[in-house]
PQR file with spaces between the fields and no chain letter, atoms N, CA, C, O and H, PARSE charges and radii, in Angstrom:
ATOM       1  N    MET     1       2.726   11.694   -3.976 -0.4000 1.5000
ATOM       2  CA   MET     1       1.485   11.727   -4.661 -0.0000 2.0000
ATOM       3  C    MET     1       0.620   10.770   -3.953  0.5500 1.7000
ATOM       4  O    MET     1       0.927    9.591   -4.126 -0.5500 1.4000
ATOM       5  N    ARG     2      -0.422   11.015   -3.172 -0.4000 1.5000
ATOM       6  CA   ARG     2      -1.221   10.018   -2.636 -0.0000 2.0000
ATOM       7  C    ARG     2      -2.147    9.685   -3.642  0.5500 1.7000
ATOM       8  O    ARG     2      -2.405   10.433   -4.586 -0.5500 1.4000
ATOM       9  H    ARG     2      -0.672   11.973   -3.031  0.4000 1.0000
ATOM      10  N    LEU     3      -2.739    8.384   -3.430 -0.4000 1.5000
ATOM      11  CA   LEU     3      -3.660    7.807   -4.287 -0.0000 2.0000
ATOM      12  C    LEU     3      -5.183    8.331   -4.046  0.5500 1.7000
ATOM      13  O    LEU     3      -5.531    8.506   -2.879 -0.5500 1.4000
ATOM      14  H    LEU     3      -2.530    7.777   -2.664  0.4000 1.0000
ATOM      15  N    ARG     4      -5.906    8.532   -4.869 -0.4000 1.5000
ATOM      16  CA   ARG     4      -7.079    9.126   -4.669 -0.0000 2.0000
ATOM      17  C    ARG     4      -8.145    8.342   -3.666  0.5500 1.7000
ATOM      18  O    ARG     4      -8.854    8.958   -2.871 -0.5500 1.4000
ATOM      19  H    ARG     4      -5.624    8.390   -5.818  0.4000 1.0000
ATOM      20  N    ARG     5      -8.156    7.295   -3.771 -0.4000 1.5000
ATOM      21  CA   ARG     5      -8.980    6.489   -2.786 -0.0000 2.0000
ATOM      22  C    ARG     5      -8.520    6.309   -1.447  0.5500 1.7000
ATOM      23  O    ARG     5      -9.252    5.960   -0.521 -0.5500 1.4000
ATOM      24  H    ARG     5      -7.580    6.794   -4.417  0.4000 1.0000
ATOM      25  N    PHE     6      -7.111    6.589   -1.338 -0.4000 1.5000
ATOM      26  CA   PHE     6      -6.376    6.481   -0.085 -0.0000 2.0000
ATOM      27  C    PHE     6      -5.559    7.546    0.252  0.5500 1.7000
ATOM      28  O    PHE     6      -4.387    7.366    0.585 -0.5500 1.4000
ATOM      29  H    PHE     6      -6.516    6.872   -2.090  0.4000 1.0000
ATOM      30  N    GLU     7      -6.141    8.781    0.186 -0.4000 1.5000
ATOM      31  CA   GLU     7      -5.427    9.890    0.464 -0.0000 2.0000
ATOM      32  C    GLU     7      -5.026   10.267    1.837  0.5500 1.7000
ATOM      33  O    GLU     7      -4.254   11.192    2.088 -0.5500 1.4000
ATOM      34  H    GLU     7      -7.093    8.927   -0.085  0.4000 1.0000
ATOM      35  N    HIS     8      -5.620    9.463    2.756 -0.4000 1.5000
ATOM      36  CA   HIS     8      -5.310    9.730    4.094 -0.0000 2.0000
ATOM      37  C    HIS     8      -4.320    8.383    4.517  0.5500 1.7000
ATOM      38  O    HIS     8      -4.137    8.056    5.690 -0.5500 1.4000
ATOM      39  H    HIS     8      -6.247    8.712    2.553  0.4000 1.0000
ATOM      40  N    HIS     9      -3.912    7.898    3.720 -0.4000 1.5000
ATOM      41  CA   HIS     9      -2.920    6.776    4.097 -0.0000 2.0000
ATOM      42  C    HIS     9      -1.543    6.850    3.278  0.5500 1.7000
ATOM      43  O    HIS     9      -1.616    7.000    2.058 -0.5500 1.4000
ATOM      44  H    HIS     9      -4.060    8.164    2.768  0.4000 1.0000
ATOM      45  N    ARG    10      -0.437    6.762    3.829 -0.4000 1.5000
ATOM      46  CA   ARG    10       0.774    6.648    3.273 -0.0000 2.0000
ATOM      47  C    ARG    10       1.112    5.313    2.796  0.5500 1.7000
ATOM      48  O    ARG    10       1.576    5.150    1.667 -0.5500 1.4000
ATOM      49  H    ARG    10      -0.378    6.640    4.820  0.4000 1.0000
ATOM      50  N    PHE    11       0.899    4.338    3.616 -0.4000 1.5000
ATOM      51  CA   PHE    11       1.412    2.896    3.391 -0.0000 2.0000
ATOM      52  C    PHE    11       0.229    2.281    2.956  0.5500 1.7000
ATOM      53  O    PHE    11      -0.810    2.506    3.576 -0.5500 1.4000
ATOM      54  H    PHE    11       0.523    4.471    4.533  0.4000 1.0000
ATOM      55  N    ILE    12       0.233    1.423    1.833 -0.4000 1.5000
ATOM      56  CA   ILE    12      -0.763    0.568    1.321 -0.0000 2.0000
ATOM      57  C    ILE    12      -0.147   -0.693    1.209  0.5500 1.7000
ATOM      58  O    ILE    12       0.902   -0.773    0.570 -0.5500 1.4000
ATOM      59  H    ILE    12       1.077    1.240    1.329  0.4000 1.0000
ATOM      60  N    GLY    13      -0.621   -1.645    1.711 -0.4000 1.5000
ATOM      61  CA   GLY    13      -0.194   -3.267    1.369 -0.0000 2.0000
ATOM      62  C    GLY    13      -1.080   -3.926    0.575  0.5500 1.7000
ATOM      63  O    GLY    13      -2.282   -3.663    0.549 -0.5500 1.4000
ATOM      64  H    GLY    13      -1.473   -1.579    2.230  0.4000 1.0000
ATOM      65  N    LEU    14      -0.449   -4.928   -0.198 -0.4000 1.5000
ATOM      66  CA   LEU    14      -0.953   -5.938   -0.985 -0.0000 2.0000
ATOM      67  C    LEU    14      -1.056   -7.298   -0.423  0.5500 1.7000
ATOM      68  O    LEU    14      -0.065   -8.018   -0.302 -0.5500 1.4000
ATOM      69  H    LEU    14       0.528   -5.141   -0.178  0.4000 1.0000
ATOM      70  N    ARG    15      -2.188   -7.639   -0.097 -0.4000 1.5000
ATOM      71  CA   ARG    15      -2.078   -9.004    0.588 -0.0000 2.0000
ATOM      72  C    ARG    15      -1.519  -10.259   -0.061  0.5500 1.7000
ATOM      73  O    ARG    15      -1.111  -11.214    0.601 -0.5500 1.4000
ATOM      74  H    ARG    15      -2.993   -7.054   -0.196  0.4000 1.0000
ATOM      75  N    ASP    16      -1.518  -10.213   -1.351 -0.4000 1.5000
ATOM      76  CA   ASP    16      -1.080  -11.299   -2.148 -0.0000 2.0000
ATOM      77  C    ASP    16       0.371  -11.513   -2.098  0.5500 1.7000
ATOM      78  O    ASP    16       0.890  -12.622   -1.981 -0.5500 1.4000
ATOM      79  H    ASP    16      -1.849   -9.437   -1.888  0.4000 1.0000
ATOM      80  N    SER    17       1.071  -10.278   -2.204 -0.4000 1.5000
ATOM      81  CA   SER    17       2.466  -10.283   -2.236 -0.0000 2.0000
ATOM      82  C    SER    17       3.055  -10.037   -0.923  0.5500 1.7000
ATOM      83  O    SER    17       4.248  -10.272   -0.728 -0.5500 1.4000
ATOM      84  H    SER    17       0.649   -9.376   -2.299  0.4000 1.0000
ATOM      85  N    MET    18       2.213   -9.530    0.082 -0.4000 1.5000
ATOM      86  CA   MET    18       2.664   -8.974    1.286 -0.0000 2.0000
ATOM      87  C    MET    18       3.658   -7.895    1.258  0.5500 1.7000
ATOM      88  O    MET    18       4.503   -7.757    2.143 -0.5500 1.4000
ATOM      89  H    MET    18       1.244   -9.338   -0.077  0.4000 1.0000
ATOM      90  N    ALA    19       3.545   -7.094    0.185 -0.4000 1.5000
ATOM      91  CA   ALA    19       4.432   -5.902   -0.011 -0.0000 2.0000
ATOM      92  C    ALA    19       3.705   -4.908    0.443  0.5500 1.7000
ATOM      93  O    ALA    19       2.475   -4.922    0.397 -0.5500 1.4000
ATOM      94  H    ALA    19       2.859   -7.206   -0.534  0.4000 1.0000
ATOM      95  N    VAL    20       4.547   -3.740    1.029 -0.4000 1.5000
ATOM      96  CA   VAL    20       3.767   -2.392    1.415 -0.0000 2.0000
ATOM      97  C    VAL    20       4.396   -1.696    0.737  0.5500 1.7000
ATOM      98  O    VAL    20       5.610   -1.869    0.626 -0.5500 1.4000
ATOM      99  H    VAL    20       5.546   -3.728    1.066  0.4000 1.0000
ATOM     100  N    TYR    21       3.641   -0.560   -0.006 -0.4000 1.5000
ATOM     101  CA   TYR    21       4.096    0.644   -0.842 -0.0000 2.0000
ATOM     102  C    TYR    21       4.025    1.901   -0.039  0.5500 1.7000
ATOM     103  O    TYR    21       3.134    2.063    0.795 -0.5500 1.4000
ATOM     104  H    TYR    21       2.655   -0.419    0.084  0.4000 1.0000
ATOM     105  N    ASP    22       4.893    2.740   -0.260 -0.4000 1.5000
ATOM     106  CA   ASP    22       5.113    4.197    0.316 -0.0000 2.0000
ATOM     107  C    ASP    22       4.453    5.097   -0.668  0.5500 1.7000
ATOM     108  O    ASP    22       5.100    5.445   -1.656 -0.5500 1.4000
ATOM     109  H    ASP    22       5.617    2.608   -0.938  0.4000 1.0000
ATOM     110  N    THR    23       3.258    5.500   -0.504 -0.4000 1.5000
ATOM     111  CA   THR    23       2.688    6.390   -1.553 -0.0000 2.0000
ATOM     112  C    THR    23       3.284    7.711   -1.652  0.5500 1.7000
ATOM     113  O    THR    23       3.015    8.336   -2.677 -0.5500 1.4000
ATOM     114  H    THR    23       2.732    5.218    0.298  0.4000 1.0000
ATOM     115  N    ASP    24       4.106    8.310   -0.717 -0.4000 1.5000
ATOM     116  CA   ASP    24       4.707    9.394   -0.702 -0.0000 2.0000
ATOM     117  C    ASP    24       6.083    9.205   -1.583  0.5500 1.7000
ATOM     118  O    ASP    24       6.734   10.224   -1.814 -0.5500 1.4000
ATOM     119  H    ASP    24       4.324    7.802    0.116  0.4000 1.0000
ATOM     120  N    ASP    25       6.494    8.096   -2.022 -0.4000 1.5000
ATOM     121  CA   ASP    25       7.787    7.931   -2.798 -0.0000 2.0000
ATOM     122  C    ASP    25       6.824    7.647   -4.370  0.5500 1.7000
ATOM     123  O    ASP    25       5.986    6.763   -4.548 -0.5500 1.4000
ATOM     124  H    ASP    25       5.965    7.268   -1.835  0.4000 1.0000
ATOM     125  N    ALA    26       7.239    8.615   -5.275 -0.4000 1.5000
ATOM     126  CA   ALA    26       6.764    8.820   -6.568 -0.0000 2.0000
ATOM     127  C    ALA    26       6.837    7.375   -7.268  0.5500 1.7000
ATOM     128  O    ALA    26       5.810    6.896   -7.749 -0.5500 1.4000
ATOM     129  H    ALA    26       7.920    9.333   -5.130  0.4000 1.0000
ATOM     130  N    ASP    27       8.065    6.680   -7.322 -0.4000 1.5000
ATOM     131  CA   ASP    27       8.185    5.396   -8.131 -0.0000 2.0000
ATOM     132  C    ASP    27       7.366    4.461   -7.469  0.5500 1.7000
ATOM     133  O    ASP    27       6.769    3.739   -8.268 -0.5500 1.4000
ATOM     134  H    ASP    27       8.899    7.069   -6.932  0.4000 1.0000
ATOM     135  N    GLN    28       7.117    4.212   -6.205 -0.4000 1.5000
ATOM     136  CA   GLN    28       6.232    3.300   -5.572 -0.0000 2.0000
ATOM     137  C    GLN    28       4.879    3.479   -5.926  0.5500 1.7000
ATOM     138  O    GLN    28       4.159    2.574   -6.347 -0.5500 1.4000
ATOM     139  H    GLN    28       7.601    4.799   -5.557  0.4000 1.0000
ATOM     140  N    ALA    29       4.477    4.855   -5.724 -0.4000 1.5000
ATOM     141  CA   ALA    29       3.028    5.365   -5.955 -0.0000 2.0000
ATOM     142  C    ALA    29       2.660    4.891   -7.480  0.5500 1.7000
ATOM     143  O    ALA    29       1.560    4.393   -7.717 -0.5500 1.4000
ATOM     144  H    ALA    29       5.062    5.590   -5.382  0.4000 1.0000
ATOM     145  N    ALA    30       3.627    5.073   -8.475 -0.4000 1.5000
ATOM     146  CA   ALA    30       3.355    4.810   -9.879 -0.0000 2.0000
ATOM     147  C    ALA    30       3.122    3.416   -9.918  0.5500 1.7000
ATOM     148  O    ALA    30       2.117    2.936  -10.444 -0.5500 1.4000
ATOM     149  H    ALA    30       4.521    5.478   -8.282  0.4000 1.0000
ATOM     150  N    SER    31       4.083    2.695   -9.337 -0.4000 1.5000
ATOM     151  CA   SER    31       3.967    1.122   -9.625 -0.0000 2.0000
ATOM     152  C    SER    31       2.604    0.402   -8.934  0.5500 1.7000
ATOM     153  O    SER    31       2.032   -0.600   -9.361 -0.5500 1.4000
ATOM     154  H    SER    31       4.899    3.084   -8.910  0.4000 1.0000
ATOM     155  N    LEU    32       2.259    1.176   -7.781 -0.4000 1.5000
ATOM     156  CA   LEU    32       0.977    0.791   -7.136 -0.0000 2.0000
ATOM     157  C    LEU    32      -0.163    1.114   -8.012  0.5500 1.7000
ATOM     158  O    LEU    32      -1.095    0.324   -8.166 -0.5500 1.4000
ATOM     159  H    LEU    32       2.724    1.990   -7.434  0.4000 1.0000
ATOM     160  N    SER    33      -0.105    2.227   -8.570 -0.4000 1.5000
ATOM     161  CA   SER    33      -1.403    2.796   -9.419 -0.0000 2.0000
ATOM     162  C    SER    33      -1.479    1.804  -10.537  0.5500 1.7000
ATOM     163  O    SER    33      -2.641    1.584  -10.880 -0.5500 1.4000
ATOM     164  H    SER    33       0.652    2.869   -8.445  0.4000 1.0000
ATOM     165  N    ALA    34      -0.664    1.214  -11.131 -0.4000 1.5000
ATOM     166  CA   ALA    34      -0.623    0.396  -12.221 -0.0000 2.0000
ATOM     167  C    ALA    34      -1.336   -1.054  -11.859  0.5500 1.7000
ATOM     168  O    ALA    34      -1.937   -1.645  -12.756 -0.5500 1.4000
ATOM     169  H    ALA    34       0.280    1.393  -10.853  0.4000 1.0000
ATOM     170  N    ILE    35      -1.269   -1.527  -10.734 -0.4000 1.5000
ATOM     171  CA   ILE    35      -1.685   -2.651  -10.222 -0.0000 2.0000
ATOM     172  C    ILE    35      -2.943   -2.561   -9.419  0.5500 1.7000
ATOM     173  O    ILE    35      -3.644   -3.559   -9.254 -0.5500 1.4000
ATOM     174  H    ILE    35      -0.780   -1.046  -10.006  0.4000 1.0000
ATOM     175  N    LEU    36      -3.262   -1.350   -8.894 -0.4000 1.5000
ATOM     176  CA   LEU    36      -4.320   -1.074   -7.920 -0.0000 2.0000
ATOM     177  C    LEU    36      -5.674   -1.497   -8.338  0.5500 1.7000
ATOM     178  O    LEU    36      -6.351   -2.128   -7.526 -0.5500 1.4000
ATOM     179  H    LEU    36      -2.693   -0.539   -9.027  0.4000 1.0000
ATOM     180  N    PRO    37      -6.182   -1.206   -9.590 -0.5600 1.5000
ATOM     181  CA   PRO    37      -7.326   -1.555   -9.938  0.2800 2.0000
ATOM     182  C    PRO    37      -7.709   -3.089   -9.709  0.5500 1.7000
ATOM     183  O    PRO    37      -8.799   -3.432   -9.252 -0.5500 1.4000
ATOM     184  N    ASP    38      -6.741   -3.931  -10.059 -0.4000 1.5000
ATOM     185  CA   ASP    38      -6.917   -5.412  -10.129 -0.0000 2.0000
ATOM     186  C    ASP    38      -6.955   -5.764   -8.413  0.5500 1.7000
ATOM     187  O    ASP    38      -7.850   -6.427   -7.889 -0.5500 1.4000
ATOM     188  H    ASP    38      -5.856   -3.652  -10.430  0.4000 1.0000
ATOM     189  N    ALA    39      -6.038   -5.297   -7.838 -0.4000 1.5000
ATOM     190  CA   ALA    39      -5.778   -5.577   -6.465 -0.0000 2.0000
ATOM     191  C    ALA    39      -7.213   -5.132   -5.837  0.5500 1.7000
ATOM     192  O    ALA    39      -7.743   -6.026   -5.177 -0.5500 1.4000
ATOM     193  H    ALA    39      -5.310   -4.759   -8.263  0.4000 1.0000
ATOM     194  N    LEU    40      -7.873   -4.015   -5.917 -0.4000 1.5000
ATOM     195  CA   LEU    40      -8.952   -3.666   -5.395 -0.0000 2.0000
ATOM     196  C    LEU    40      -9.999   -4.493   -5.696  0.5500 1.7000
ATOM     197  O    LEU    40     -10.857   -4.624   -4.823 -0.5500 1.4000
ATOM     198  H    LEU    40      -7.442   -3.289   -6.453  0.4000 1.0000
ATOM     199  N    GLU    41     -10.161   -5.226   -6.981 -0.4000 1.5000
ATOM     200  CA   GLU    41     -11.166   -5.989   -7.522 -0.0000 2.0000
ATOM     201  C    GLU    41     -11.145   -7.330   -6.642  0.5500 1.7000
ATOM     202  O    GLU    41     -12.194   -7.884   -6.316 -0.5500 1.4000
ATOM     203  H    GLU    41      -9.465   -5.120   -7.691  0.4000 1.0000
ATOM     204  N    ARG    42      -9.979   -7.777   -6.306 -0.4000 1.5000
ATOM     205  CA   ARG    42      -9.784   -8.803   -5.613 -0.0000 2.0000
ATOM     206  C    ARG    42      -9.753   -8.721   -4.178  0.5500 1.7000
ATOM     207  O    ARG    42      -9.497   -9.705   -3.485 -0.5500 1.4000
ATOM     208  H    ARG    42      -9.126   -7.327   -6.570  0.4000 1.0000
ATOM     209  N    LEU    43     -10.020   -7.515   -3.679 -0.4000 1.5000
ATOM     210  CA   LEU    43     -10.081   -7.122   -2.281 -0.0000 2.0000
ATOM     211  C    LEU    43      -8.645   -7.538   -1.414  0.5500 1.7000
ATOM     212  O    LEU    43      -8.598   -7.922   -0.245 -0.5500 1.4000
ATOM     213  H    LEU    43     -10.228   -6.716   -4.242  0.4000 1.0000
ATOM     214  N    ALA    44      -7.537   -7.345   -2.324 -0.4000 1.5000
ATOM     215  CA   ALA    44      -6.259   -7.767   -1.764 -0.0000 2.0000
ATOM     216  C    ALA    44      -5.452   -6.453   -1.443  0.5500 1.7000
ATOM     217  O    ALA    44      -4.231   -6.407   -1.595 -0.5500 1.4000
ATOM     218  H    ALA    44      -7.574   -7.033   -3.274  0.4000 1.0000
ATOM     219  N    VAL    45      -6.241   -5.324   -0.965 -0.4000 1.5000
ATOM     220  CA   VAL    45      -5.494   -4.253   -0.577 -0.0000 2.0000
ATOM     221  C    VAL    45      -5.701   -3.894    0.814  0.5500 1.7000
ATOM     222  O    VAL    45      -6.843   -4.027    1.256 -0.5500 1.4000
ATOM     223  H    VAL    45      -7.233   -5.361   -0.842  0.4000 1.0000
ATOM     224  N    THR    46      -4.664   -3.406    1.675 -0.4000 1.5000
ATOM     225  CA   THR    46      -4.990   -3.119    3.206 -0.0000 2.0000
ATOM     226  C    THR    46      -4.250   -1.852    3.536  0.5500 1.7000
ATOM     227  O    THR    46      -3.219   -1.535    2.942 -0.5500 1.4000
ATOM     228  H    THR    46      -3.737   -3.299    1.316  0.4000 1.0000
ATOM     229  N    THR    47      -4.770   -1.162    4.452 -0.4000 1.5000
ATOM     230  CA   THR    47      -3.990    0.036    4.980 -0.0000 2.0000
ATOM     231  C    THR    47      -3.878   -0.279    6.604  0.5500 1.7000
ATOM     232  O    THR    47      -4.520   -1.102    7.257 -0.5500 1.4000
ATOM     233  H    THR    47      -5.608   -1.419    4.934  0.4000 1.0000
ATOM     234  N    PHE    48      -2.879    0.623    7.028 -0.4000 1.5000
ATOM     235  CA   PHE    48      -2.364    0.173    8.511 -0.0000 2.0000
ATOM     236  C    PHE    48      -3.021    1.315    9.413  0.5500 1.7000
ATOM     237  O    PHE    48      -3.398    2.380    8.923 -0.5500 1.4000
ATOM     238  H    PHE    48      -2.359    1.291    6.498  0.4000 1.0000
ATOM     239  N    GLY    49      -3.120    1.034   10.661 -0.4000 1.5000
ATOM     240  CA   GLY    49      -3.591    1.994   11.669 -0.0000 2.0000
ATOM     241  C    GLY    49      -2.618    1.531   12.922  0.5500 1.7000
ATOM     242  O    GLY    49      -2.725    0.392   13.376 -0.5500 1.4000
ATOM     243  H    GLY    49      -2.813    0.169   11.059  0.4000 1.0000
ATOM     244  N    PRO    50      -1.844    2.293   13.354 -0.5600 1.5000
ATOM     245  CA   PRO    50      -1.108    3.614   12.878  0.2800 2.0000
ATOM     246  C    PRO    50      -0.635    3.424   11.535  0.5500 1.7000
ATOM     247  O    PRO    50      -0.035    2.402   11.202 -0.5500 1.4000
ATOM     248  N    ASP    51      -0.903    4.446   10.695 -0.4000 1.5000
ATOM     249  CA   ASP    51      -0.273    4.528    9.320 -0.0000 2.0000
ATOM     250  C    ASP    51       1.419    4.651    9.270  0.5500 1.7000
ATOM     251  O    ASP    51       1.994    5.666    8.876 -0.5500 1.4000
ATOM     252  H    ASP    51      -1.390    5.276   10.966  0.4000 1.0000
ATOM     253  N    THR    52       2.073    3.483    9.722 -0.4000 1.5000
ATOM     254  CA   THR    52       3.397    3.556    9.756 -0.0000 2.0000
ATOM     255  C    THR    52       4.035    2.185    9.093  0.5500 1.7000
ATOM     256  O    THR    52       3.445    1.119    8.921 -0.5500 1.4000
ATOM     257  H    THR    52       1.606    2.659   10.042  0.4000 1.0000
ATOM     258  N    LEU    53       5.452    2.520    8.758 -0.4000 1.5000
ATOM     259  CA   LEU    53       5.869    1.157    8.195 -0.0000 2.0000
ATOM     260  C    LEU    53       6.181    0.326    9.112  0.5500 1.7000
ATOM     261  O    LEU    53       6.203   -0.851    8.752 -0.5500 1.4000
ATOM     262  H    LEU    53       5.931    3.386    8.898  0.4000 1.0000
ATOM     263  N    ALA    54       6.489    0.600   10.441 -0.4000 1.5000
ATOM     264  CA   ALA    54       6.486   -0.267   11.636 -0.0000 2.0000
ATOM     265  C    ALA    54       5.267   -1.004   11.787  0.5500 1.7000
ATOM     266  O    ALA    54       5.437   -2.185   12.091 -0.5500 1.4000
ATOM     267  H    ALA    54       6.471    1.556   10.734  0.4000 1.0000
ATOM     268  N    GLU    55       4.048   -0.610   11.651 -0.4000 1.5000
ATOM     269  CA   GLU    55       2.871   -1.333   11.828 -0.0000 2.0000
ATOM     270  C    GLU    55       2.714   -2.037   10.523  0.5500 1.7000
ATOM     271  O    GLU    55       1.953   -2.981   10.740 -0.5500 1.4000
ATOM     272  H    GLU    55       3.910    0.349   11.405  0.4000 1.0000
ATOM     273  N    ALA    56       3.000   -2.027    9.526 -0.4000 1.5000
ATOM     274  CA   ALA    56       2.915   -2.815    8.337 -0.0000 2.0000
ATOM     275  C    ALA    56       3.841   -3.918    8.461  0.5500 1.7000
ATOM     276  O    ALA    56       3.468   -5.002    8.013 -0.5500 1.4000
ATOM     277  H    ALA    56       3.617   -1.261    9.350  0.4000 1.0000
ATOM     278  N    ARG    57       5.155   -3.816    9.069 -0.4000 1.5000
ATOM     279  CA   ARG    57       6.006   -4.970    9.452 -0.0000 2.0000
ATOM     280  C    ARG    57       5.606   -5.763   10.557  0.5500 1.7000
ATOM     281  O    ARG    57       5.991   -6.924   10.701 -0.5500 1.4000
ATOM     282  H    ARG    57       5.459   -2.935    9.433  0.4000 1.0000
ATOM     283  N    ASN    58       4.792   -5.136   11.400 -0.4000 1.5000
ATOM     284  CA   ASN    58       4.263   -5.924   12.497 -0.0000 2.0000
ATOM     285  C    ASN    58       3.334   -6.824   11.987  0.5500 1.7000
ATOM     286  O    ASN    58       3.227   -7.904   12.568 -0.5500 1.4000
ATOM     287  H    ASN    58       4.479   -4.194   11.283  0.4000 1.0000
ATOM     288  N    ARG    59       2.577   -6.574   10.928 -0.4000 1.5000
ATOM     289  CA   ARG    59       1.586   -7.305   10.340 -0.0000 2.0000
ATOM     290  C    ARG    59       2.066   -8.331    9.331  0.5500 1.7000
ATOM     291  O    ARG    59       1.327   -9.107    8.726 -0.5500 1.4000
ATOM     292  H    ARG    59       2.663   -5.697   10.455  0.4000 1.0000
ATOM     293  N    GLY    60       3.329   -8.253    9.222 -0.4000 1.5000
ATOM     294  CA   GLY    60       3.972   -9.270    8.470 -0.0000 2.0000
ATOM     295  C    GLY    60       4.266   -8.779    6.895  0.5500 1.7000
ATOM     296  O    GLY    60       4.799   -9.543    6.090 -0.5500 1.4000
ATOM     297  H    GLY    60       3.929   -7.623    9.714  0.4000 1.0000
ATOM     298  N    PHE    61       3.919   -7.618    6.598 -0.4000 1.5000
ATOM     299  CA   PHE    61       4.488   -6.897    5.314 -0.0000 2.0000
ATOM     300  C    PHE    61       5.878   -6.633    5.258  0.5500 1.7000
ATOM     301  O    PHE    61       6.579   -6.536    6.265 -0.5500 1.4000
ATOM     302  H    PHE    61       3.486   -6.997    7.252  0.4000 1.0000
ATOM     303  N    HIS    62       6.347   -6.496    3.926 -0.4000 1.5000
ATOM     304  CA   HIS    62       7.665   -6.027    3.782 -0.0000 2.0000
ATOM     305  C    HIS    62       7.833   -4.809    2.816  0.5500 1.7000
ATOM     306  O    HIS    62       7.189   -4.662    1.778 -0.5500 1.4000
ATOM     307  H    HIS    62       5.777   -6.575    3.108  0.4000 1.0000
ATOM     308  N    ALA    63       8.625   -4.099    3.218 -0.4000 1.5000
ATOM     309  CA   ALA    63       8.950   -2.964    2.259 -0.0000 2.0000
ATOM     310  C    ALA    63       9.584   -3.164    0.890  0.5500 1.7000
ATOM     311  O    ALA    63      10.504   -3.970    0.747 -0.5500 1.4000
ATOM     312  H    ALA    63       9.148   -4.219    4.062  0.4000 1.0000
ATOM     313  N    LEU    64       9.155   -2.517   -0.013 -0.4000 1.5000
ATOM     314  CA   LEU    64       9.779   -2.745   -1.313 -0.0000 2.0000
ATOM     315  C    LEU    64      11.197   -2.103   -1.401  0.5500 1.7000
ATOM     316  O    LEU    64      11.858   -2.205   -2.434 -0.5500 1.4000
ATOM     317  H    LEU    64       8.408   -1.862    0.103  0.4000 1.0000
């Protein structure tokens, strides 16, 4: 289940924790949904281009 504001992005990163969430994983998407409003307010959310886990790691993020 992709998040409504990020339906074209599979991997979403949180800058404060440097964690990357896979929104195609139901558990990770649910966890992200719970904290996303606060993270968006703080502008602590990022996406990746290309939208791959390898690119997220290249930018210093780590998978859950």
